[in-house]
N, C-alpha and C positions, 0 to 999 in steps of 0.2 A: 577722217585724217589718215594719212597712212602711216604705218608704224615700221621702222627699218632695224635690224639687227646688227649691232656692231661689235668687234671684238677690240678690248682695250688692256694694253699693257703700258707698264713703266719701265725704261732702261736706263739706269744711271751709269754714265763714264767717268773715266780718271785717266788722264792722258790718250786720250782717244781710244782708250778700251775698255770693252763693257765690264764694269764692276759689279752690277747688281741688275735682276729683272725681275719685274713683280711676276706673280701669277697672273694667267692669263684671265680677265673678267668678262664675261658676257653683259651687253647692256641692250636694252629697247628704246629708240629714239621715237617719239610720236612727232608727226609733222605740227606745226602749229597752224593753225586756221588765221590768216591775216584779218585783223580786225580794221574798222573803217577808221582813216587817217582823223586825229582829233580836229586838223584843222578845217575839216571839210564837214562837221557836224553841226556847225552854228554854234549858238551860246550854250553853256551847261557846265555842270560842275561835276568833278571827277577826284576819285581818292587814289593815291599812290598806295601801293601793296608793298609789303616787305619783300626783299628779293632773295630771302633764304628762308627755309621752313622754321615755323613757330611751333613749339611743342607745349605738351601740358603743363601750366604754371608760368610760361613765359609770359611776359609782358612785350608790346610793341606799339608802335604809333602808326597812324596812318595819316597823309597830309591831305588837305582837301585843297583843291585849286579850282579856278575857274577859267574856263575860255571865253571870254568876252564877246566875243564875232565884232572885233572893232568897236563895241561901246564902252563906257564907263561902268564900273558895277558899284554902286553906293551903296545899294542895301540887300541882301539874300535871305532867306531862308529853305534851309534845306531837312527833310525828316530822314534819320537814319534808322536803319533795322537792322537786327543781327539774331543769328541762331543762339538762344539762351542756353542750349544744352551744350553749347561749344565755346561761347564767349560771355565776358564780362565787361560792361562799357565802363571804363574808371575815369574818364574825363575829356573835356575839349577845351582846348587854349586859343583863341580867336587872335587872328594875325594883329599886331598892334596898330597899323592903319586904319582898322575899323574900330566903332565903338565896341564897348564889351559886350560879347554875344549873351542872349539871355537864352536859357537852356530848359526845356521842360520836358519831363518822362513822362508819355503817355500811359496813364493808368491801364492795367491789364494786358500791356504788350511788352516787347522787348524793343520799344522804338523811343527815339528822343527826338524832338524838335528843336532846332539850333537856329536864332535869328539874329542879324545884326543891322541896326538902320543908322547908316550916317558914317562917315569919317571923322576920326580924331582932328581937333581944330589945326594943328602943326602938320597935316599931310596934304599932298598935292592930289588931284583928281587923276593925275597922268599915272599915277602908282595903280590905278584900278583898270586898267586897259592894257589887253593881252591875250595870249594863248596859256599861261601859266601864273594866273594871280593867285597869289596864297590867300586863303580866307582862314584857314587854322588846321589845327592838329587834334586828331582823335586818338585817344589812347584806350587801349584795349589790353584784356588779360585772357589767356587762354585756360579754360578751366581746368582742374586736375582730373585726373583721371581718362582723359579723353585719349582714345587709341591713336598710335600714331599713323595716320592715313589721311587721304586728301578730303577735305571737307570742301562741299561746294554751297554756293549762295549762302556762307557764312556771315557775309555783311553785304547789304545793298542799301542804296538811297532813293531818294525822290527829291527833286529842285522844286519846291513850291514857287517860290519868287528871286527872281534876278532884275533889279532895277539899277 
């Protein structure tokens, strides 16, 4: 990806006259390589990530959504993996339309298996079809002492079942 240098400053005006101006700041912007459009990827489950940085000691949530590719999603199983040097898994809350999920930490790893089978009795099958069907919320905490730098592959996952 290409990197572009830019010059940034802020000017405050009062009665159309410059009242204050910040110091000039240089910044580098890196072009983002486009990712595949989720609508063309077929059925899958994906996580929303925070839109702002998280730092050592911060807690945050990622929401798991399913793109059902036009089908209904009645049962699902995902395996989440994380970098144990960076993150602590603190919980998973299933979406109320599904039966309570079963979670199982996988011994000797920083992975968890999460399974939900079926809908709650008062829910409609139509709620389980679409490109953004909410399946649950994963809760995390950034470990203390982690340097303020970009972490890569801190969270990954595998969809084992979508029925």
